[in-house]
C-alpha positions in Angstrom: 62.1 36.3 27.6 60.8 39.4 29.3 59.5 40.9 26.0 58.0 37.6 24.7 55.6 37.0 27.6 53.0 39.8 26.6 53.1 38.6 23.0 52.5 35.0 24.1 49.6 36.1 26.3 48.1 38.1 23.5 48.3 35.1 21.2 46.7 32.9 23.8 43.9 35.4 24.3 43.4 35.7 20.5 43.3 31.9 20.1 40.8 31.6 22.9 38.6 34.3 21.4 38.6 32.4 18.1 37.7 29.2 19.8 34.8 30.9 21.6 33.5 32.5 18.4 33.9 29.2 16.5 31.9 27.5 19.2 29.1 30.1 19.1 28.9 29.9 15.3 28.8 26.1 15.6 26.0 26.3 18.1 23.9 28.5 15.8 24.6 26.4 12.7 23.8 23.2 14.7 20.3 24.5 15.5 19.5 25.7 11.9 16.4 23.9 10.4 15.6 22.1 13.7 13.9 23.9 16.5 15.2 27.5 16.4 11.9 29.2 16.4 11.8 29.9 12.6 9.1 28.4 10.5 9.9 25.0 9.1 10.1 24.9 5.3 7.5 22.8 3.6 8.3 20.1 1.1 9.4 21.5 -2.2 11.1 24.6 -0.7 14.9 25.0 -0.4 17.1 27.1 1.8 20.4 28.3 0.5 23.0 27.3 3.1 25.6 29.5 1.4 23.3 32.5 1.6 22.8 31.8 5.3 26.5 31.6 5.8 26.5 27.9 6.7 28.2 26.2 3.8 30.5 23.5 5.1 33.3 21.5 3.6 31.1 18.5 3.2 28.6 20.6 1.3 31.4 21.8 -1.1 32.8 18.3 -1.6 29.4 17.1 -2.7 29.3 19.6 -5.5 29.9 18.3 -9.0 32.6 21.0 -9.3 34.6 19.7 -6.3 38.0 18.0 -6.9 37.8 14.3 -7.5 40.3 13.7 -4.7 38.0 15.4 -2.2 40.9 17.8 -1.3 40.0 21.4 -0.5 42.4 23.4 -2.6 40.6 26.7 -2.1 42.7 29.5 -0.5 42.3 29.9 3.2 39.6 32.4 4.2 40.9 35.5 6.1 40.6 35.4 9.8 38.3 38.0 11.3 39.0 39.1 14.8 35.8 39.3 17.0 35.4 41.0 20.3 33.5 38.4 22.2 33.0 40.7 25.1 30.6 42.8 23.1 28.7 40.0 21.3 24.9 39.8 22.1 23.9 36.7 24.0 22.7 33.7 22.1 19.0 33.2 22.6 18.1 29.6 23.6 15.8 27.6 21.3 12.2 27.8 22.4 10.9 24.8 24.2 7.9 23.2 22.4 4.7 23.7 24.3 2.4 20.7 24.8 -0.9 20.8 22.9 -4.1 20.1 24.9 -7.6 19.7 23.8 -10.3 21.6 25.5 -11.3 20.7 29.1 -14.4 18.6 29.5 -17.1 21.1 30.4 -20.1 18.8 29.9 -22.8 19.2 32.6 -23.1 16.4 35.2 -26.7 15.2 35.7 -28.5 13.4 38.4 -29.1 10.1 36.5 -31.5 8.7 39.1 -33.7 11.9 39.0 -33.8 11.8 35.2 -34.7 8.1 35.2 -37.7 9.0 37.4 -38.7 11.4 34.6 -38.4 8.6 32.0 -35.0 9.7 30.7 -32.5 6.8 31.1 -28.7 6.9 30.7 -26.8 4.4 28.6 -23.0 4.7 28.7 -19.8 3.4 27.0 -16.3 4.7 27.0 -17.0 7.3 24.3 -20.7 8.1 24.6 -23.1 8.8 27.5 -26.6 8.8 26.0 -29.7 10.2 27.7 -32.9 9.1 26.0 -36.5 8.1 26.4 -36.6 5.6 23.5 -37.0 1.8 23.9 -34.0 0.7 26.1 -33.3 -2.3 23.9 -32.7 0.1 21.0 -30.8 2.7 23.0 -28.4 0.1 24.5 -27.0 -0.6 21.0 -25.9 3.0 20.3 -23.0 3.8 22.7 -20.9 0.8 21.5 -21.1 2.2 18.0 -19.3 5.4 19.1 -16.6 3.4 20.7 -16.0 1.7 17.3 -16.3 5.0 15.5 -13.7 6.6 17.8 -11.1 4.1 16.6 -12.0 4.9 13.0 -11.8 8.7 13.7 -8.3 8.5 15.2 -7.1 6.3 12.3 -8.4 8.9 9.8 -7.9 12.3 11.5 -5.1 11.5 13.9 -4.7 10.9 17.6 -6.8 13.2 19.8 -4.6 15.2 22.2 -5.1 14.7 25.9 -6.8 17.5 27.9 -5.1 19.0 30.9 -7.1 16.8 33.3 -6.0 13.7 31.4 -9.6 12.4 31.2 -11.0 10.2 28.4 -12.8 11.9 25.5 -16.5 11.2 25.8 -19.6 12.7 24.2 -22.9 13.4 25.9 -25.9 12.9 23.6 -29.6 13.6 24.2 -31.8 11.4 21.9 -35.4 12.6 22.3 -38.7 11.0 21.4 -40.6 13.5 23.5 -38.7 16.8 23.2 -40.9 18.5 25.8 -39.8 16.0 28.4 -36.1 17.0 27.9 -37.0 20.7 27.9 -38.8 20.3 31.2 -35.9 18.5 32.7 -33.6 21.4 31.7 -31.5 19.3 29.3 -32.0 21.6 26.3 -30.1 25.0 26.5 -32.3 28.0 25.9 -29.9 29.4 23.3 -29.6 26.2 21.3 -30.5 26.9 17.7 -33.5 25.1 16.2 -32.8 21.9 14.3 -34.7 19.3 12.2 -32.7 16.2 13.0 -29.8 17.1 15.2 -27.4 19.7 16.5 -24.0 19.5 18.3 -22.1 21.9 20.5 -18.7 21.0 21.8 -18.8 17.5 23.2 -22.7 17.4 23.3 -25.4 16.7 20.8 -29.2 16.9 20.8 -31.1 14.7 18.3 -34.7 13.9 17.6 -35.6 10.2 17.4 -36.0 8.7 14.0 -38.5 6.3 12.4 -35.9 3.9 11.1 -33.3 2.1 13.3 -30.6 2.5 10.7 -31.1 6.2 10.3 -31.1 6.7 14.1 -27.7 5.0 14.3 -26.5 7.0 11.3 -27.4 10.4 13.0 -25.9 9.4 16.3 -22.6 8.7 14.5 -23.0 11.9 12.4 -23.3 14.2 15.4 -20.6 12.4 17.4 -18.3 12.8 14.4 -18.8 16.6 14.6 -17.9 16.5 18.3 -14.6 14.6 17.6 -13.7 16.8 14.6 -14.2 19.9 16.7 -12.1 18.5 19.6 -9.2 17.7 17.3 -9.4 21.0 15.4 -9.4 22.9 18.7 -10.1 26.6 19.0 -9.8 27.2 15.2 -12.7 24.9 14.5 -14.8 27.6 12.7 -11.9 29.4 11.0 -12.6 29.2 7.3 -13.4 25.5 7.1 -15.9 24.7 4.5 -19.4 23.4 5.4 -19.4 20.8 2.7 -16.4 19.1 4.3 -17.7 19.2 7.9 -21.1 17.9 7.0 -19.9 15.5 4.2 -17.4 13.8 6.5 -20.0 13.4 9.3 -22.3 11.9 6.7 -19.4 9.7 5.4 -18.6 8.2 8.8 -22.3 8.0 9.6 -22.8 5.7 6.6 -22.0 2.4 8.3 -22.7 -1.3 8.2 -22.3 -4.2 10.7 -21.0 -7.5 9.3 -22.1 -11.0 10.4 -19.3 -11.1 13.0 -20.6 -7.9 14.6 -17.8 -5.6 13.3 -18.9 -2.1 12.3 -17.6 -0.7 9.0 -17.7 3.1 8.4 -17.5 5.1 5.2 -19.3 2.4 3.2 -21.3 2.7 0.0 -25.0 2.0 0.7 -25.8 -1.3 -1.0 -29.6 -1.2 -1.0 -32.5 0.9 0.2 -33.6 -1.6 2.8 -30.3 -1.9 4.7 -30.0 1.9 4.8 -33.6 2.7 5.5 -34.2 6.4 6.0 -30.9 7.6 4.6 -32.0 8.4 1.0 -28.7 10.1 0.0 -28.4 8.1 -3.2 -32.0 8.8 -4.2 -31.7 12.5 -3.5 -28.7 12.9 -5.8 -30.3 10.8 -8.6 -33.6 12.8 -8.4 -31.6 16.1 -8.7 -29.7 14.8 -11.7 -32.9 13.6 -13.4 -34.5 17.0 -12.7 -31.6 18.8 -14.4 -30.2 20.1 -11.1 -26.9 18.2 -11.0 -24.3 20.0 -8.9 -20.7 20.4 -10.2 -17.8 19.9 -7.8 -17.7 23.7 -7.5 -21.4 23.8 -6.8 -21.0 21.4 -3.9 -17.9 23.2 -2.4 -19.8 26.5 -2.5 -22.5 25.2 -0.1 -22.7 27.3 3.1 -24.0 26.5 6.6 -27.4 28.0 5.8 -27.9 25.6 3.0 -28.0 22.6 5.3 -31.6 22.9 6.3 -33.1 20.2 4.1 -31.4 16.9 3.2 -30.3 17.8 -0.3 -27.1 19.6 0.8 -26.2 16.7 3.0 -26.7 14.3 0.1 -24.4 16.3 -2.2 -21.7 16.8 0.4 -21.7 13.0 1.2 -21.5 12.2 -2.5 -18.4 14.4 -3.0 -16.7 13.1 0.1 -17.5 9.5 -0.8 -16.3 9.9 -4.3 -12.9 11.5 -3.4 -12.5 9.2 -0.3 -12.8 6.0 -2.4 -11.5 6.8 -5.9 -8.0 5.2 -6.3 -6.7 8.3 -8.1 -7.8 10.8 -5.5 -8.2 9.1 -2.1 -4.6 9.4 -0.9 -4.5 13.2 -1.2 -8.1 13.5 0.0 -7.3 11.6 3.2 -4.5 14.1 3.9 -7.2 16.8 4.4 -8.3 15.0 7.6 -5.0 16.1 9.2 -5.6 19.8 8.1 -8.5 20.8 10.3 -7.4 24.4 10.6 -8.8 26.7 8.0 -5.9 28.2 6.1 -4.0 25.0 5.6 -7.1 23.1 4.4 -8.1 25.8 1.9 -4.6 26.0 0.4 -4.4 22.2 0.1 -7.8 22.0 -1.5 -7.0 24.7 -4.0 -3.8 22.9 -5.1 -5.7 19.6 -5.3 -8.3 21.1 -7.6 -5.8 22.7 -9.9 -3.8 19.5 -10.3 -6.7 17.2 -11.0 -9.4 19.5 -12.5 -9.8 17.9 -15.9 -10.1 14.1 -15.1 -11.8 14.8 -11.8 -14.6 16.8 -13.3 -15.1 14.2 -16.0 -15.3 11.3 -13.5 -17.5 13.3 -11.1 -20.0 13.8 -13.9 -20.1 10.1 -14.7 -20.4 9.2 -11.0 -23.4 11.4 -10.2 -25.1 10.6 -13.5 -24.9 6.9 -12.8 -25.0 6.8 -9.0 -27.0 3.8 -7.6 -27.0 1.7 -4.5 -23.8 -0.4 -4.4 -22.0 1.8 -7.0 -18.5 0.4 -7.3 -16.3 3.5 -7.4 -13.0 1.6 -7.6 -13.9 -0.6 -10.6 -15.7 2.3 -12.3 -12.5 4.5 -12.0 -11.1 5.5 -15.4 -7.4 5.3 -16.4 -7.3 8.3 -18.7 -4.9 7.5 -21.5 -4.9 9.7 -24.6 -5.2 7.9 -28.0 -3.0 7.8 -31.1 -4.4 8.2 -34.6 -6.2 5.2 -36.0 -3.7 3.7 -38.5 -4.3 2.5 -41.9 -3.1 -1.0 -40.9 -6.1 -2.5 -38.9 -3.7 -4.8 -37.1 -2.3 -1.8 -35.2 -5.7 -0.6 -33.9 -6.5 -3.2 -31.3 -7.7 -3.0 -27.7 -8.8 -5.5 -25.0 -11.9 -4.4 -22.9 -12.4 -6.1 -19.6 -15.8 -7.1 -18.3 -15.1 -6.2 -14.7 -14.2 -2.5 -15.2 -16.1 0.6 -16.3 -14.9 2.9 -19.1 -11.5 1.9 -20.6 -9.4 3.8 -23.0 -8.7 2.1 -26.4 -5.7 4.4 -26.7 -7.1 5.2 -30.2 -8.0 8.7 -31.4 -10.8 9.6 -33.8 -11.3 12.8 -35.7 -14.5 14.7 -36.1 -16.3 14.0 -39.4 -14.3 10.8 -40.1 -16.0 7.5 -40.6 -14.8 4.4 -38.6 -15.8 0.8 -38.3 -15.6 -1.0 -34.9 -15.6 -4.8 -34.6 -15.5 -7.0 -31.4 -15.0 -10.7 -30.7 -14.6 -13.0 -27.7 -16.7 -14.2 -24.8 -16.9 -13.1 -21.1 -18.9 -13.9 -18.0 -21.3 -11.5 -16.4 -22.3 -13.4 -13.3 -21.4 -16.6 -11.5 -24.6 -17.4 -9.6 -26.9 -19.3 -9.9 -24.8 -20.2 -12.9 -22.3 -18.4 -15.2 -23.9 -16.0 -17.6 -21.8 -16.2 -20.8 -22.0 -13.3 -23.2 -20.5 -11.9 -26.4 -20.2 -8.2 -27.4 -23.8 -8.3 -28.7 -25.1 -8.8 -25.1 -27.7 -11.1 -23.7 -31.4 -10.3 -24.2 -32.9 -11.9 -21.1 -31.6 -9.1 -18.8 -31.1 -5.4 -19.3 -29.4 -2.5 -17.7 -30.0 1.1 -18.6 -32.4 0.0 -21.3 -29.8 -2.1 -23.1 -28.9 -5.8 -23.0 -26.4 -6.9 -20.4 -22.9 -7.3 -21.9 -23.5 -5.1 -24.9 -20.3 -3.3 -26.0 -20.7 0.4 -25.6 -18.4 3.3 -26.7 -18.0 6.9 -25.9 -15.5 9.7 -27.0 -13.5 11.6 -24.4 -13.3 14.9 -26.4 -10.5 17.3 -26.5 -12.6 19.7 -24.5 -12.4 17.2 -21.5 -16.0 16.1 -21.9 -17.1 12.5 -22.2 -19.8 12.5 -24.8 -22.9 10.3 -24.5 -22.4 6.6 -25.0 -23.5 4.7 -28.1 -24.1 1.0 -28.7 -21.5 -0.9 -30.7 -22.2 -4.7 -30.3 -20.2 -7.0 -32.5 -19.8 -4.4 -35.3 -20.7 -0.7 -35.7 -19.9 2.0 -38.3 -20.1 5.6 -37.3 -19.0 9.1 -38.1 -17.2 10.7 -35.2 -19.2 13.7 -33.8 -16.1 15.1 -32.2 -12.3 14.6 -32.0 -11.0 12.7 -29.0 -10.1 9.3 -27.6 -12.3 6.2 -27.8 -13.5 4.6 -24.6 -15.4 1.3 -24.3 -17.2 -0.7 -21.6 -19.4 -3.8 -21.5 -22.9 -2.9 -20.3 -23.6 -4.0 -16.7 -24.9 -2.5 -13.5 -22.3 -0.3 -11.8 -22.9 -2.3 -8.6 -22.3 -5.7 -10.2 -18.9 -5.4 -11.9 -17.0 -7.4 -9.2 -18.2 -10.9 -10.4 -17.5 -10.3 -14.1 -14.6 -12.1 -15.8 -13.1 -12.2 -19.3 -12.8 -9.6 -22.0 -13.6 -8.8 -25.6 -11.1 -7.9 -28.4 -11.9 -4.7 -30.1 -10.6 -3.5 -33.5 -11.1 0.0 -35.1 -10.4 0.9 -38.7 -11.1 3.7 -41.1 -14.4 3.3 -42.9 -15.0 4.2 -46.6 -15.1 7.9 -46.7 
């Protein structure tokens, strides 16, 4: 017994050491991939657990090479003695630090003194507005920003609290007589000149506008800048593109109030009168008609210095509206609203453009070429489906073309220089009020769109070079020689703003002509 005691103690010490080491290893493995201070892997990346020395029995048993019984028949791994006394201490996991938005540093004014100068204050939860315009008009503006705040948070995410835990509020200065505000000390001496408005932090300065709608639009536009800067924090100016900042402010600024008094943001302007003073649709169309259409790349290359006139605002709005609404692109585009720090945004945009370059460029061209008030982006969206060769059996070359959609693939391919014959049959309805307008593929001659009868069957070729060639009239029957190889697309002629009340379809057949 005397000689066995030291051996027993030694064994106990060894066993204890092994337990301690196992516990330490378990602690490290337990924190792996959680909050251990290492960067979190993004979706699509994998980390080899075996390479990290963390392969477990459960990992092995899930392998297709594991025994069917689940037994671990592998030889035991050798035991390594570890001197725990000389092991470096395990560093605790870092504690996540709270994120705060900037403190509220807006100046506080003597409202009574300003009122005596003709500058009154109008306040809601999210906007305090100082202005010298008609009080009846001014009082309508702060509630708009309360509604916009809800829409901003739904789109960009919740705004972090500041350290003082005060509500986010914007201060605006809406000026009919700019000199009055300057004399009152409300315009900083180092504020850069502006045509319509300028924001800085949680403040904005804005000249009054001729039209009530456009005044409201610009108040929302500038306040959107204030919110986006607050949620982006100190990295607001770090590599973020001007087209997105201005385009999103334009997008939210484009609003409409329904008959129940609810404000809707990011809408498509439906007519010139309801959106008086905005003019974004007109500016884009005028540029296209003058041969100055901007590509997507041309819009994204706009810089801050380009936003002097309204043209850059119009093109930035158009791109944001197109991507924000189009069913094929809107989900990924909405994700950019959560990436308001430069490097992440630029990387996501680059990947977005690479993935969707062909179809997106083709649809963007169609959108800006046909842009009009009330343009229905959802119904005009194209489902790009490549075609198969036109068969010798005409019964195999059929397609149904709906009246309530834009361009639709016939899933039929034509070859350059080959003659084809297209025939169409069936009736559809183009409008419901004041009574249904019934049409066939030849169209109706008492109303026109784009210089052609409403309801006329039109065709175009989506060429192999990813271009959509100019449309041509088909009607009930048309023979033609294909000017390029590609897929046939059809639509029934109607205004791009009046597709929603159309019903029915035509049946289209394509066959080889006499060569």
